[in-house]
LUMSE-235180 format. One line per 2 residues: number of its first residue (from 1); their letters; for each residue x, y, z of C-alpha. Coordinates in nm, 3 decimals, m for minus. Layout:
LUMSE-235180
NUM = A = X:Y:Z ~ ...;
end
This chain:
LUMSE-235180
1 = XX = 8.503:m3.964:11.618 ~ 8.341:m4.262:11.502;
3 = XX = 8.203:m4.508:11.716 ~ 8.371:m4.826:11.641;
5 = XX = 8.165:m5.156:11.661 ~ 8.209:m5.520:11.610;
7 = XX = 7.921:m5.677:11.463 ~ 7.862:m6.055:11.603;
9 = XX = 7.596:m6.277:11.465 ~ 7.582:m6.615:11.330;
11 = XX = 7.404:m6.499:10.988 ~ 7.552:m6.365:10.738;
13 = XX = 7.270:m6.171:10.613 ~ 7.219:m6.005:10.953;
15 = XX = 7.578:m5.924:10.964 ~ 7.562:m5.754:10.628;
17 = XX = 7.282:m5.597:10.681 ~ 7.355:m5.453:11.037;
19 = XX = 7.680:m5.353:10.909 ~ 7.488:m5.123:10.596;
21 = XX = 7.255:m4.984:10.846 ~ 7.512:m4.886:11.097;
23 = XX = 7.764:m4.723:10.833 ~ 7.471:m4.486:10.684;
25 = XX = 7.545:m4.291:11.035 ~ 7.901:m4.117:10.934;
27 = XX = 7.955:m4.114:11.322 ~ 7.961:m4.488:11.356;
29 = XX = 8.222:m4.722:11.161 ~ 8.184:m5.109:11.159;
31 = XX = 8.557:m5.238:11.256 ~ 8.497:m5.602:11.245;
33 = XX = 8.275:m5.908:11.216 ~ 8.205:m6.273:11.449;
35 = XX = 8.027:m6.550:11.343 ~ 7.962:m6.672:11.688;
37 = XX = 8.010:m6.616:12.081 ~ 8.395:m6.775:12.098;
39 = XX = 8.510:m6.537:11.798 ~ 8.329:m6.243:11.910;
41 = XX = 8.544:m6.236:12.278 ~ 8.875:m6.316:12.048;
43 = XX = 8.787:m6.045:11.834 ~ 8.718:m5.781:12.097;
45 = XX = 9.052:m5.878:12.299 ~ 9.190:m5.831:11.925;
47 = XX = 9.015:m5.497:11.845 ~ 8.916:m5.310:12.127;
49 = XX = 8.535:m5.166:11.983 ~ 8.333:m4.932:12.132;
51 = XX = 8.037:m5.105:12.119 ~ 7.951:m5.475:12.018;
53 = XX = 7.566:m5.589:11.841 ~ 7.576:m5.949:11.956;
55 = XX = 7.286:m6.217:11.871 ~ 7.169:m6.432:12.163;
57 = XX = 7.174:m6.768:12.010 ~ 7.507:m6.864:11.825;
59 = XX = 7.693:m7.197:11.810 ~ 8.039:m7.285:11.930;
61 = XX = 7.924:m7.044:12.250 ~ 7.638:m6.841:12.263;
63 = XX = 7.596:m6.462:12.329 ~ 7.501:m6.459:12.733;
65 = XX = 7.826:m6.662:12.745 ~ 7.985:m6.414:12.538;
67 = XX = 7.908:m6.122:12.713 ~ 8.009:m6.266:13.051;
69 = XX = 8.352:m6.375:12.906 ~ 8.415:m5.970:12.767;
71 = XX = 8.260:m5.806:13.077 ~ 8.557:m6.026:13.265;
73 = XX = 8.786:m5.950:13.000 ~ 8.723:m5.660:12.823;
75 = XX = 8.432:m5.448:12.951 ~ 8.247:m5.301:12.602;
77 = XX = 7.883:m5.146:12.592 ~ 7.712:m5.454:12.427;
79 = XX = 7.367:m5.438:12.208 ~ 7.156:m5.796:12.204;
81 = XX = 6.940:m5.854:11.928 ~ 6.695:m6.155:12.059;
83 = XX = 6.380:m6.311:11.918 ~ 6.034:m6.187:12.024;
85 = XX = 5.931:m6.502:12.217 ~ 5.916:m6.580:12.619;
87 = XX = 6.276:m6.782:12.583 ~ 6.397:m6.494:12.381;
89 = XX = 6.298:m6.249:12.631 ~ 6.427:m6.451:12.922;
91 = XX = 6.732:m6.517:12.748 ~ 6.799:m6.094:12.730;
93 = XX = 6.703:m6.051:13.061 ~ 6.977:m6.297:13.162;
95 = XX = 7.238:m6.109:12.861 ~ 7.148:m5.747:13.089;
97 = XX = 7.214:m5.941:13.386 ~ 7.585:m6.048:13.276;
99 = XX = 7.646:m5.693:13.180 ~ 7.469:m5.583:12.838;
101 = XX = 7.372:m5.254:12.837 ~ 7.079:m5.268:12.612;
103 = XX = 6.878:m5.482:12.380 ~ 6.655:m5.493:12.048;
105 = XX = 6.411:m5.712:11.909 ~ 6.556:m5.933:11.580;
107 = XX = 6.301:m5.835:11.335 ~ 6.468:m5.957:10.987;
109 = XX = 6.151:m5.759:10.821 ~ 6.260:m5.418:10.949;
111 = XX = 6.651:m5.534:10.850 ~ 6.568:m5.681:10.511;
113 = XX = 6.343:m5.378:10.411 ~ 6.448:m4.977:10.452;
115 = XX = 6.231:m4.967:10.763 ~ 6.330:m4.590:10.868;
117 = XX = 6.243:m4.575:11.170 ~ 6.438:m4.950:11.273;
119 = XX = 6.718:m4.801:11.112 ~ 6.761:m4.471:11.299;
121 = XX = 6.655:m4.669:11.619 ~ 6.949:m4.898:11.579;
123 = XX = 7.207:m4.627:11.484 ~ 7.083:m4.395:11.773;
125 = XX = 7.118:m4.697:12.049 ~ 7.495:m4.760:11.899;
127 = XX = 7.603:m4.411:11.930 ~ 7.427:m4.358:12.269;
129 = XX = 7.581:m4.661:12.443 ~ 7.917:m4.577:12.255;
131 = XX = 7.890:m4.229:12.425 ~ 7.963:m4.400:12.754;
133 = XX = 8.279:m4.436:12.810 ~ 8.398:m4.733:13.020;
135 = XX = 8.610:m4.498:13.232 ~ 8.329:m4.308:13.342;
137 = XX = 8.042:m4.549:13.351 ~ 7.916:m4.729:13.658;
139 = XX = 7.668:m5.010:13.691 ~ 7.532:m5.141:14.007;
141 = XX = 7.582:m5.541:13.998 ~ 7.299:m5.768:14.158;
143 = XX = 7.507:m6.060:14.251 ~ 7.367:m6.361:14.205;
145 = XX = 7.080:m6.321:14.018 ~ 6.834:m6.559:13.964;
147 = XX = 6.668:m6.590:13.606 ~ 6.291:m6.637:13.635;
149 = XX = 6.079:m6.675:13.322 ~ 5.678:m6.615:13.389;
151 = XX = 5.498:m6.924:13.531 ~ 5.884:m7.058:13.617;
153 = XX = 6.054:m7.133:13.931 ~ 6.406:m6.969:13.994;
155 = XX = 6.706:m7.096:13.771 ~ 7.101:m7.120:13.855;
157 = XX = 7.177:m6.797:13.974 ~ 7.408:m6.572:13.708;
159 = XX = 7.706:m6.466:13.921 ~ 7.845:m6.164:13.783;
161 = XX = 8.313:m6.151:13.711 ~ 8.480:m5.949:13.940;
163 = XX = 8.631:m5.700:13.628 ~ 8.263:m5.641:13.469;
165 = XX = 8.146:m5.269:13.464 ~ 8.149:m5.205:13.871;
167 = XX = 7.761:m5.198:13.907 ~ 7.820:m5.218:14.303;
169 = XX = 8.035:m4.922:14.394 ~ 7.860:m4.620:14.209;
171 = XX = 7.939:m4.346:14.453 ~ 7.647:m4.169:14.651;
173 = XX = 7.708:m3.795:14.693 ~ 7.762:m3.686:15.003;
175 = XX = 7.450:m3.453:14.950 ~ 7.237:m3.753:14.846;
177 = XX = 7.372:m3.975:15.175 ~ 7.281:m3.702:15.397;
179 = XX = 6.976:m3.540:15.249 ~ 6.669:m3.615:15.532;
181 = XX = 6.312:m3.644:15.448 ~ 6.088:m3.381:15.378;
183 = XX = 5.789:m3.439:15.562 ~ 5.573:m3.440:15.252;
185 = XX = 5.333:m3.712:15.232 ~ 5.269:m3.936:14.937;
187 = XX = 5.016:m4.204:14.794 ~ 5.194:m4.350:14.506;
189 = XX = 5.523:m4.376:14.369 ~ 5.619:m4.364:13.991;
191 = XX = 5.912:m4.426:13.789 ~ 6.002:m4.399:13.450;
193 = XX = 6.273:m4.515:13.228 ~ 6.375:m4.637:12.899;
195 = XX = 6.759:m4.784:12.780 ~ 6.934:m4.914:13.090;
197 = XX = 6.601:m4.935:13.261 ~ 6.562:m5.353:13.360;
199 = XX = 6.919:m5.346:13.547 ~ 6.820:m5.010:13.680;
201 = XX = 6.480:m5.088:13.823 ~ 6.608:m5.397:13.958;
203 = XX = 6.844:m5.230:14.182 ~ 6.595:m4.987:14.322;
205 = XX = 6.301:m5.254:14.377 ~ 6.513:m5.536:14.568;
207 = XX = 6.609:m5.289:14.814 ~ 6.290:m5.186:14.895;
209 = XX = 6.109:m5.393:15.216 ~ 5.819:m5.586:15.212;
211 = XX = 5.613:m5.327:15.420 ~ 5.634:m5.056:15.142;
213 = XX = 5.337:m4.847:15.226 ~ 5.249:m4.740:14.852;
215 = XX = 5.190:m4.858:14.534 ~ 5.440:m4.850:14.251;
217 = XX = 5.345:m4.787:13.884 ~ 5.681:m4.901:13.689;
219 = XX = 5.679:m4.812:13.284 ~ 5.980:m4.914:13.138;
221 = XX = 6.003:m4.912:12.719 ~ 5.999:m5.282:12.629;
223 = XX = 5.824:m5.513:12.371 ~ 5.499:m5.677:12.447;
225 = XX = 5.684:m6.030:12.443 ~ 5.931:m5.885:12.723;
227 = XX = 5.750:m5.766:13.004 ~ 5.592:m6.035:13.143;
229 = XX = 5.895:m6.228:13.207 ~ 6.026:m5.881:13.353;
231 = XX = 5.763:m5.898:13.614 ~ 5.810:m6.289:13.684;
233 = XX = 6.174:m6.219:13.741 ~ 6.145:m5.892:13.949;
235 = XX = 5.906:m6.059:14.179 ~ 6.066:m6.329:14.222;
237 = XX = 6.366:m6.110:14.334 ~ 6.196:m5.839:14.513;
239 = XX = 6.050:m5.841:14.899 ~ 5.761:m5.654:14.717;
241 = XX = 5.497:m5.811:14.503 ~ 5.598:m5.708:14.100;
243 = XX = 5.309:m5.788:13.848 ~ 5.245:m5.705:13.522;
245 = XX = 4.952:m5.459:13.482 ~ 4.633:m5.579:13.415;
247 = XX = 4.301:m5.363:13.296 ~ 4.135:m5.319:13.600;
249 = XX = 4.337:m5.356:13.859 ~ 4.292:m5.222:14.205;
251 = XX = 4.635:m5.011:14.292 ~ 4.781:m5.192:14.656;
253 = XX = 5.011:m5.038:14.862 ~ 5.349:m5.308:14.859;
255 = XX = 5.305:m5.384:14.491 ~ 5.484:m5.261:14.145;
257 = XX = 5.278:m5.266:13.866 ~ 5.467:m5.254:13.529;
259 = XX = 5.263:m5.123:13.184 ~ 5.247:m5.405:12.969;
261 = XX = 5.473:m5.372:12.617 ~ 5.281:m5.273:12.349;
263 = XX = 4.966:m5.058:12.585 ~ 4.919:m4.772:12.786;
265 = XX = 4.879:m4.785:13.128 ~ 4.639:m4.498:13.300;
267 = XX = 4.543:m4.436:13.714 ~ 4.162:m4.401:13.669;
269 = XX = 3.942:m4.295:14.001 ~ 3.972:m4.122:14.302;
271 = XX = 3.995:m4.216:14.673 ~ 4.001:m4.607:14.770;
273 = XX = 3.844:m4.702:14.388 ~ 4.175:m4.609:14.187;
275 = XX = 4.240:m4.875:13.957 ~ 4.452:m4.939:13.623;
277 = XX = 4.329:m4.876:13.247 ~ 4.542:m5.075:12.989;
279 = XX = 4.444:m5.066:12.682 ~ 4.616:m5.073:12.299;
281 = XX = 4.690:m4.712:12.186 ~ 4.697:m4.659:11.812;
283 = XX = 4.761:m4.298:11.796 ~ 5.071:m4.231:11.569;
285 = XX = 5.127:m3.898:11.767 ~ 5.259:m4.113:12.095;
287 = XX = 5.588:m4.256:12.027 ~ 5.632:m4.479:12.304;
289 = XX = 5.359:m4.797:12.407 ~ 5.439:m4.768:12.703;
291 = XX = 5.466:m4.392:12.755 ~ 5.590:m4.229:13.052;
293 = XX = 5.425:m3.892:12.992 ~ 5.071:m4.125:12.966;
295 = XX = 5.074:m4.264:13.262 ~ 5.232:m3.972:13.505;
297 = XX = 4.976:m3.745:13.322 ~ 4.724:m4.010:13.469;
299 = XX = 4.869:m3.978:13.783 ~ 4.865:m3.649:13.807;
301 = XX = 4.511:m3.615:13.755 ~ 4.401:m3.842:13.990;
303 = XX = 4.661:m3.826:14.246 ~ 4.728:m3.450:14.281;
305 = XX = 5.048:m3.360:14.397 ~ 5.067:m3.691:14.634;
307 = XX = 5.337:m3.860:14.414 ~ 5.671:m3.949:14.392;
309 = XX = 5.843:m3.943:14.063 ~ 6.156:m4.084:13.961;
311 = XX = 6.299:m4.069:13.574 ~ 6.565:m4.297:13.543;
313 = XX = 6.827:m4.376:13.251 ~ 6.671:m4.401:12.914;
315 = XX = 6.698:m4.233:12.548 ~ 6.488:m3.928:12.433;
317 = XX = 6.286:m3.707:12.692 ~ 6.011:m3.944:12.750;
319 = XX = 5.851:m3.841:13.080 ~ 5.920:m3.486:13.051;
321 = XX = 5.594:m3.386:12.952 ~ 5.448:m3.573:13.220;
323 = XX = 5.651:m3.436:13.497 ~ 5.586:m3.097:13.432;
325 = XX = 5.201:m3.187:13.498 ~ 5.288:m3.365:13.818;
327 = XX = 5.530:m3.107:13.915 ~ 5.240:m2.842:13.834;
329 = XX = 4.983:m3.065:14.043 ~ 5.221:m3.000:14.359;
331 = XX = 5.428:m3.380:14.335 ~ 5.775:m3.437:14.375;
333 = XX = 6.011:m3.553:14.090 ~ 6.374:m3.691:14.118;
335 = XX = 6.595:m3.776:13.867 ~ 6.892:m4.046:13.787;
337 = XX = 7.220:m3.869:13.803 ~ 7.440:m3.851:13.434;
339 = XX = 7.693:m4.016:13.632 ~ 7.499:m4.360:13.662;
341 = XX = 7.297:m4.313:13.373 ~ 7.334:m4.560:13.091;
343 = XX = 7.218:m4.307:12.903 ~ 7.142:m3.968:13.026;
345 = XX = 6.860:m3.846:12.782 ~ 6.513:m3.898:12.991;
347 = XX = 6.665:m3.755:13.365 ~ 6.851:m3.484:13.141;
349 = XX = 6.537:m3.368:13.017 ~ 6.359:m3.340:13.319;
351 = XX = 6.672:m3.170:13.466 ~ 6.685:m2.921:13.247;
353 = XX = 6.351:m2.834:13.234 ~ 6.388:m2.742:13.587;
355 = XX = 6.139:m3.005:13.698 ~ 6.364:m3.223:13.915;
357 = XX = 6.401:m3.146:14.262 ~ 6.696:m3.393:14.333;
359 = XX = 6.920:m3.572:14.088 ~ 7.052:m3.930:14.267;
361 = XX = 7.331:m4.197:14.199 ~ 7.125:m4.503:14.137;
363 = XX = 7.264:m4.660:14.424 ~ 7.097:m4.450:14.636;
365 = XX = 6.765:m4.440:14.570 ~ 6.614:m4.702:14.687;
367 = XX = 6.776:m4.542:15.037 ~ 6.657:m4.218:14.976;
369 = XX = 6.247:m4.376:14.867 ~ 6.262:m4.525:15.141;
371 = XX = 6.393:m4.227:15.386 ~ 6.150:m4.012:15.221;
373 = XX = 5.856:m4.271:15.198 ~ 5.927:m4.301:15.571;
375 = XX = 5.917:m4.712:15.557 ~ 6.151:m4.992:15.605;
end
């Protein structure tokens, strides 16, 4: 069955090109268009699409407000298009807080040209989130989330509608709830994610105590323009410190380091002198920048088995090869479970390879981390 899509944008050119690109895939059917957020809400009520592609900046009703109204009345997977600016990044994070599942940078040059990579990425994202049927899907909702952009103070909170995707009641299995700590000692936590990752990371990190005893590495597939705003937002919400990683950062307990978009993040050194190397990667053989595999591999080299790694929701298999290196060094690997993953690609790749020792519901990850690490 084809994924039915509603395309929402105030640009007639963008609506037409997105539609043409999507319908090149036989598994996608564009069933309607909307030129502003108000029309998007109405068309969603009428057409009941499987997926909505939504622009952020539109007349009459903006994309963020439209997302909130749609999630309140007819919860639907929404893919946002946003500009590669700081304001665009903040607006996109607001849209994800409001209930959108994922986003893509709005690059007119990629849409105008027949850029094969951009075409496949759009098609695959639409199909992946379209397969996440609402009857099976729950997402943890941080209630009353302040918006924080780099260098700013918090803005008015976004309060989730009562009938949005249910993010707060993802059931943790009895096994997860009753699992005791292994007794293993760690020196660092590393978390890799992609599609659905911003909300997943926020769900986990906001529950960690201020006295969390180890550094945390965060690898989220995200454009360079977005990571400063995302790190600032998390830092404003969390008890631990969250920062965008910089070249030469010394790893400190209770600090989470977010890999900058468009770059790689490596751990260097041993003992008490471990630092981060952050660099531009021109290698054509590495698809993701940042790459979970790259950071995991360097963490295995530097920390050996004293690592607790977690692979969260995301498309593809980034993290599997790095997790294999960690596992061979004696590290512990966890994967998010299928039910609470927006896209069960990355965690499934790790689980199917026999690398993870636990499959955990998103709402239970923080509790398990605190219990396993022995803090809180």
